[in-house]
N, C-alpha and C positions, 0 to 999 in steps of 0.2 A: 826601516823596520828590521832589516837583517841584523843591524847593530844591536838592537835591543834583544833579539833572539840569541845572539852570540853571548851577550852579557848574562843571560839567564843561567846558562850552564857554567859560567865562570865564578859564580858566587857574588858578583857585583850587583848591587841593588840599583834599580833605575829610580830617578826622581819620583816618578808616578807611584812606584811601589812604596817608596819611603813616605810619601804624603798619605797614602792609604793607611799605612801603619800608624803614623803619628796623629792622624785625625780621628782614629777610633775613639769613641766616647770614654772607654775605660782608661785609655792611655792619656787622653787630654785631662781627665779628672786628676790623674796622678801628677802629670807634668805641671799643670797649673797650680796645684797645691804646693809643689816644690818651689815653683817660681814665687808664689806669694810669701811663703815662709822665708826663703833665702833672700828675696828682694827686700822684704821688710827689715830683716836683720842688717843687711848691707846699707840700707838707707839710714837706719838708726845710727849705725856706726859712723858712716861717712858724711851725712848731711844734716843730722838732727840739730846740731848747734846753730847752723846757718838758718834753718827753718824757724827754730824757736826765737832767734833774735829778730826775725822778720826781714832778714837780708837776702832771702831767696830770690834769685833772678831766673830768667828763662833757662839759662844754662844749668842752674841748680836743678830745676824740675826735669830737664832733659837727662841729667845724670841719674836722677831718681827713677825715671822710666827705664833707663838702661840697666839699673840694678835689678829690675824684674825680667828684662829681656834675656840677659846673659844666662841666668840659671834655667830659664825655659828652654833655651837653645841647647845648653849643655845636657840637660836631662833628656831631651829628645835624641841627641846624638848618642847618649848612653843606651837609650832604648833601642835605637837602630843597631848599635854595635852588638847588643845582646841578641837581637833577632838574627843578625847575620851569623854570629857564632853558633847559635842553636841550629840554623840551617846547615852550616858547614859540618857540625857534629852529626846531624841526621844523614847527610850525604856520605860521611865517612863510615857510618855504621852499617 
């Protein structure tokens, strides 16, 4: 517990704090929308020809799923980076 308390003053976010932020409904709505749009575009660019030909394998569908996971993770990391920068700015003021 002392470790978490020490982190609070250092500007480092704990995993629990990060989850609390990314699981807020308003943040989830935004990050899921981003993942759906970007994931669909990536799937169309990278896998559409294979799917249309009917040659999609389990690996193809796994790649399609990852096309949605990556932008979801990246948008959440951006959200957390923004929250951390805002907190640091508030501390400096």
